[in-house]
N, C-alpha and C positions, 0 to 999 in steps of 0.2 A: 558311314558316308559312302555313297555310290559314286563311281567315277568312270568316265570313258576316255578314250584316247584324245589328245589335243590335236588340233589341226591348224595349219597356217591361216591367218586372217588378213583381210584387207580393211582399210579404214572407211568410215562413213563420216561425211562432214555435215554437221547440223547447222543450218543457217539460223539467223535470228529468229527466236521464238515469236517475237512480235509480228514479223513479216509472215510467218507461217500461220499464225492465228488469224491475221487479216485475210490471207488468201483463201482460207478454208472456212471462214465463219459462217457461210451460207449452208454448208453441209456437215459441219462438225461443231461440237461443243468444246473442242480442245482449247485450253488456255495455257499460257506459259509465262514465266517470270523472266526478267532481264538476265538473271543468272544463267539461263539456258542458252543465251545467245552465242553463236559462233563457236560451238564446241566441235572438236574433232573426236569422233567416237570410233573405238576399235572393238567394242564388245557390248553385249546387252545381257543382263541377268534378269530372270523372271522369278517372282513368287509363283506358287502353284494355285492353291485353293482361292477362288474368288478373283484370280488374275488370269490364268490360262484356262481355268474351268469356271463354270457357273457356280456362284457361291451356294453351298449347301450346309456346311457346318454352322451351327448356331452356338457360338461360344457363351452366350448368355445362359442358355440352358445347361451347358457343361459346368459353368461356374456355380450355378444354383445347385446342381446335384453334388458337386464337390464341397459346397458350403463356403465359397469365397465371394468377395464383393466384386462388383464391376470394375474392370481395369486392372485387377490383380493378375500378374503373370502366372498362367496355369502351370507351365513346366517348372518355373522357379518355385512355386508353392509346393508342388509335389516333391521336388528335390529336398525341400526344407523339412518335410514331415519326419518325425523321429523314428518311427518303426517301419519295418519292411511291409507289414500288413497294411498299414495306413497308405504307404506309397503305392502298393499293388492295387488296393481298392480304388484309389483316386485315378490311377493310370488306366484302370479298366473302364472307367467312365469315358475317358478320352478315346480309348481304343474302340469302344462301342459306337461313339459318335463318328469316328473316322471310318468304321466299317459301313455305316449308313451312307456316309459321303461317297465311298467307293461304289456302292450299289447304285447311287443316283448320279454318278459323275458324267458330266457333259462338257464338251469343249465350249469355251466362250466364243462368241461371234468374232470371226477374224483370226482366231488362234492359228489354225493350220496354214492359212495364207501367209500370215506374218512370219511364222517360223520357217516356212519354205523360202520366203524372200531372203531372210537372213542367211539361210544355209547356202542358197545359190550365190549370194554375195561374198561368201567366205568369211562372214563376221563371226567372231567368237560369241557363242551363245551358251549361257549357263543357267542352271536351275537352283534356286535357294529356297528351301521350305522348312518350316517347323513340323511338317508332317512326317509320317513314318515311311520307310522304304517301300512297304507294301502298297501304299497309296501312289507313290511315284511309279511303281511297276504297272499299276492300273492305267495311269495316264499314258505311259509309253505303249501299252497294249492298244489303247484307243488310237494313238497316232500311227502305230504299226498297221492296224487294220484299215485305217483311213488312207494312208499314203505310202509309207515306206516299209521295206522289208524289216528294218530295225528302227523302232521308234526312238531308241537311244541316240541315233545319229543326230538328232536335233540338239542335244545338250552335252556339253563337256566343259567342266565337270558338273556332276549333280551332287548337291550337298543337302543332307537331311538334318533332322534334329539330333542325330547321333554325333554331329560335330559340336563340340563344346568350347566356348559358350555359344548358344544359338543366338539368332537375332532376337532382340534389337541390338545386341552387341555387333560392332562392325567386323568382328574377327572372321566370321565365315565368308563375308563378302570380300574382305581383304585377302583371304586365302584363295578365293577364285581369281582375283586380279593377279596375285603372285604366281598362280599356276599358269596364267597366260603371259606373265612377264610384261605386263603393261600397267600404266598408272591408273589408279581409281578415277582420276579426272577424265579419263578416256572411256569410262564405262557408264552405261545407263542402267539404272535399276528400276524395274516396273513392278508395282504392287498395289494393294488395295487397303492396307491397314497401317496403323501408326507404327507398328514394329518395323514394317518395310521402310517407311520414311526415316525413322530414327536411325536405322541401320545404314541406309544409303547416305544420309547426311553426315553421320559420324565417319563413314569411310571416305567421304569426299567425292562421291559419285553424283551424276545427274539423276535426280529422283523424279519418277513419273507415277502419278496416282490415277487409278481408274475410278471414276465417279460412280458411287453406288448410293442407294437409299440409306445404308447404315453409316456411311462416312460423310454424307452431304452437309451436315450441320456441325461437324467436329472442328474444334479450334485448331487441332494439329494439322489440318489440311494445308496450313501456311508453310509447312515444311516441304511441300512439293514444289519442284521447279516447274513442272508441267502437270496439268490436269486434263484427262481425256475422258470421253464418254465410253468408248469401246477401243479394243485393240486395233480395229480398222483405222482409227485416227492416226496411228503411228506410221502406217504404210506411206501415205503421201508426204509425211514429214521426213522419212528416211530414204525412200526409194530414189529420188532424183540426185542424191548426194553421195552415192557410193564412189569410192576411188580405188583404182587398181593398185 
């Protein structure tokens, strides 16, 4: 697990999701459920691949190479293998896919702007990923090159798959909330996959799903309190409601 120093944070007040959707319907596909109404938020946690970055990893191919069915948890399967050689071979498939993802990594539209907004507001901002620390380092380098002397300034803490158990368990998200000393109900978790939504729901956080071709028809989308088209949709939702 990677971690950076914590900083004081101010609160953001999220107005009724219905009113937000109505006011932005002409320029955004953002949709929200009644459960998202009138929340006071003190922190935002992001998934990485497919959320802050353009989706590159194809887990369908990874599962095919490992020999497991769709929907099977890759990390849990690898952990369950009986021999070290089996575990190493399966993990190498994952590492090869992640290396390709690092080579092609690009920030998702609105990523830098949104992170800068949260940092200026003093909001707690964390990163929670099932990816490896080396992939996080690549993201921080992109952010460093683009904006700040230290890309890590955006996130505190950073939690990778080295934290056990990983998402969809709520444990890593609750760990982040505890490190901030704030309630999970005051935290928004933004992701693009079922593991993100299950983790966020189990922790009691406000869940936000980025709409993609891969998740557009999935039944588990109902777990999301808010569905957005891009990260840019979050800025008008949050920006007017920062509180000192």
